[in-house]
N, C-alpha and C positions, 0 to 999 in steps of 0.2 A: 782552784779557780772555778767560779760559778758562772758559766756562760749562759745558763738558763735565766739567771737573774739579770745579767747584762742585756741580753737580746729581748727578754720578755718585758723589761721596763725601759727599753732604749729611748722611746720618745719622752717619757717622764724624766729620765736622767738628763736628757739633753736640755729640756726646758728649765729644770731647776738649776742645772749647771750654768746656763746662760744668765739666769737670775742672779746667782751668786757672783758670777764673773763680771756682771755689770757693776756691782759694788766695788770689786777689785779694781776695775778699770777707772772709776771715778777717783779713787785714792791714788792710783798709779799716775794719773795726770799731774798731780803735785810733784811726784818724784821726777817725772819727765821734764816738766817746765824748769825746775831748779837746776837739774843736771844740764839741760840744754844751754842754759845761760852761764852758770857758774862752774860747771864740771864738778859739782858737789853732790854727794849722796846725803840728802837731808833726812837722817834717821829719826829726827824729832817729828817728822810728818805723821807718823802713826799716832802720836799723842795729840796732834792737831785734830785728827779724826775723833779720838776719844773725847776731847773737850766738846766737840759738837754733839756727841751722843748724850752727854750729861746736860748740856744747856737746853737741848730740846726737851728732855725729861722735866727739867725744872720749870720750863715755860708752861708745859702742860699741867704740872702741879699747881702753878700760880693761877691757871685758868680753872682749877677745881677738878682736874682729872687725876686718877691714880690707877694702879694696876687692877683694882677691883671695879672700876667704872665700866658701865655698859657703853656700847657704841653710841655716840651722839647722833642727832638728826643731821641732815645734809648741811644745813647752814652753819651750825656750830662746828661741824666736822671740818668744813673748809677753813673756817677761822682758825681752828686749833692747828691744823696741818700747816697752813701758811705762816702762822705765828711761830710755830716750832721751826719751820724751815728758815725763816728770816733770822731768828735768833741764833740757830746753829751755824748758819753761814757767816754771820757777823762775828760770832765768838771764835769760830775756827780761823777766819781770816785775821782777826785781831791777834790770836795766839801766834799765827805764822809770822805776822809783822813783828811782834815782840821778840820772837826767836831770832829773826834776821837782825833787828836793831841791837839786841843785847848780846847775842852769841857770835854772830858771823861778821857783822860790819866792823867791829873793833879788830878782828883778825885780818880783814882785808886791808885796813889802814896800816897795819904793821907788816904787810906782805908776808904773813905767816905761811909756813909750808903746808902742803895738802894734808899731812898727817894731823896737824893741829886742828884743821877743820873737821876731820873725821872723828877725832876724840871729842871735840866740842859737841858735835852732832849727837853722839851717843850719850854724852853727859846731859845735854839738854833734854833728851828723850827720858832719861831716868829721873831727872828733876821734876818734869811735868807728871810723869806716871806716879812717882812716889808721893808727890804733893797731893794728888787726888786720892791715892791710897790711904794716906794719913787722914785726910779730911772726910773720907767716906768709910773709914774703919775697914777698908778692903772688902766690903760686902757687895754682893750683886744687887742690882736694882731692877725691878720689873717695870714694864711700860704699860700705860693704858692701852686697851685694845680698841684703838680708834677706828681701824679699818679691818673688820673681820674678813678673813679669806673666803671668797665665794667663787665657784667655778663660773666662767663666762662662756666658754665654748670648749669643744673637744677637738684636738689635733692629733691625728694618727693614733687615736685611742687614749691619749693623755689629756687630762683636764688642764686647761690654762686658766689661772685665777686672776682676779682683779688686781691683786698685789703684784703678781708677776708682770702683768701688762704695765702697771704703774712704774715699776722699777726699770724695765727695759725702755719704756717710752721716755721717762725723765732722763735716763742715761744718754740716750741718743740725742735728745734735745740739747742737753748740756754739752755733749761732745761736739755737735755741729756748731753750736753757738761759739764755743771756745775756738774751734778750728777756724771759723770765719773771722772771729775777732783777731786772731794772731796773723792770719794770712791777708786780711783785707783792710784793717783799720790802721790809722796813723800810729797809734800806740803799739799795735802788733808789729808794724814795720820796725819800730824801735827795738822791740824784743828780738826780732830776727837779726837785726843789725848787730846788737850786742852779742848775741849768740855766735854770730859768724866771726866778728873781729871787734872786740871791745875797744881797742885803742883807736882804730879807724873810726868807729862809731862816735867816740868822744870828740875826735877832730871835726867830725861833721855836725857837732852840736847836740848829740844825744846825751842826755844826762844818765850816766850809767847807774847811779845809785837809785834814781827814781824807777828805772826799768827793773832793777833787781827787786825793789820793793813791790812793784806791780806784779811781778812773777810770783812772789810769795802770797800776795793777796789773792791772785787767781787760783793758785794751788789750794789755799785755805778755803776759798768759796766752794771748790769742787769737793773737798773733804767734808765740808758742812752738809752738802747735799747727800753725800754718801752716808753720813752719820744719821740723817733723818730717815733715809731709806732703810738703814740697818735697824733703827728703832722700831719702825712700823712693821718690819718683816720678821725680825727675830725676837723682839720683845724684851730685851734686857741689855744692860750695860754694866761695866765694871771698870775699875781703875786701869786694868791691863788689857782691856778689850781690844786696844789698837795694836798690841804686839804681833799676834799672828796675822791679823789683817794687813798690817804694815809690811810684814815680810812677804806675804803673798802678792800684795800690790807692787812691791819692789820687783819681785820675780816676774810679774806680769809686764812691768815696764821694760825689763831687760829682754824678756821673750819677744816683745814686739819691736824692740829697738829703742833703747833708752835715749831720750831726746826727740822722739818722734811721737806726736800727739795721737795720730791714727794708730800707730803701733801699740800705744798703751791700751786703746780700746780693744784691738785685736788680741793682744796678749792676755788681757783680763778675761775676755770671753772664752778664749781657748783654754786658759788655766782652769776656769770654773767647770767647763765641760769635761776636760780630761780627769779632773779630780772626781767628778761624779761617776764617770765610767769606771774608774779604778775602785771606787767604793762598791759599785755593783758587782764588779768582777772578783775583787779580792776581799771585800769586806770594808766596813767603815774605818777600821784602824789604819788602813793603808791610804786613806784619802790625802792627808797632808804630805805623806812621804812621796807619793807619786808625782805631785805637782813639782816638787823640787828636783826629782830625778829627770823629769821632762826638761826642766831648765838646763841642767847639766848636759844632757845629751844634745839638746839643740845648740848650745853654745860651742860644743865640740866641733860641730860641722858648720855653724854659721855664727861666728863670734859677735857680729853686729846685730843679731836678732833677726826677726822675720822681715821687717821692712828696712831697718838700718839707716834711714835717712835722718840726718841731724836737724835740729830745730832751725839752725842758721841757714840751712840749704832748702828749707821748705819753700815751695813755689807760691807766689801770690795768685 
C-alpha cells in the first residue's frame, strides 16, 4: 500500500474522482428512473450510452472535425459541442424508446415474469453492442480535441481544469433539472404516481404506458449528456465502451439507493472518488475492483443504499 501516493495526491485524486463519478451519476439516473417505475434493471442502458458516444462523433465528423483536427475557435466550438450534444441526446433517447417498445412493452402485455424481463434486457444489450461491433469492425475511434484541457485555478495544490468544471457543472445542472421536473411538474407527478401504485394511478387517469415511455426518454437524454462528456474528456469510443461504465453506473445507483434520483448522484460521485483513492493506494489495477467491493460492503449493512427513498415516495 502506497500511503505517500494517496496522501500526496489526495486533492488531485478527489477532483478527478468527482469528475469520473459525475459521468457515472448521469448514466445511473437512467437505471434509477426505470427501476423506480418498473422495478426493472434495464441492462441495455449501457448501450444507450454507447450509441450517444458514436452519434456525437459522427456529428463532429459531418462538421469536418476528426481526431487530428486542432481546437476550433470559440464560435465554431460552441456550434460543434451543442450539435454533438443535441444529436447524442436525441439518439440515446430514441434508442431507449426503441428498447422499451420492441423489447419490454410486449412482455408487459403478456404479464411476463420478472426473469423474462431480465433475460430480455441482457439480450437487448448484446444486440445493440454487437450490432455496433459488426458495423465498426470492433475498432476504437478517436475524438477530435475540441476542448483542450487547461488549468483554471488551483485548489489545495491540485489543478482544476476547464473540462473538470464543465463536467461537474453540466452534471449538477442536469441533476437539478431532472429532480425539479420529477418533483414539481405535472408529468413528474405522473411518474411518481405510477412508481408508487400503478393500478391506482391508472384509475386516476394516468396513462401508464406514456409515463413509462417518458421515463425511458428521460433516462436516454441523461445518457446522451454523459456520452458527450465522455467523448470530450476521454477522447475515444468503442462498441463495448458502455459495458464497464454501465456496470459502474448501476453500482452507483444501488449505492445511493436505486429508485432515488439524488441517491444516483451521490452514489456516482462516491464511487468515482473511492475508485481514485484505491488506485492511489493500491495501484491502478485495483481501481475497478475496489468500487464493487465498496458496493458489497455497503449493501451488507444498508441494503437499501445510502438514501434508500423510492421514486414513488419522493416529496414534491
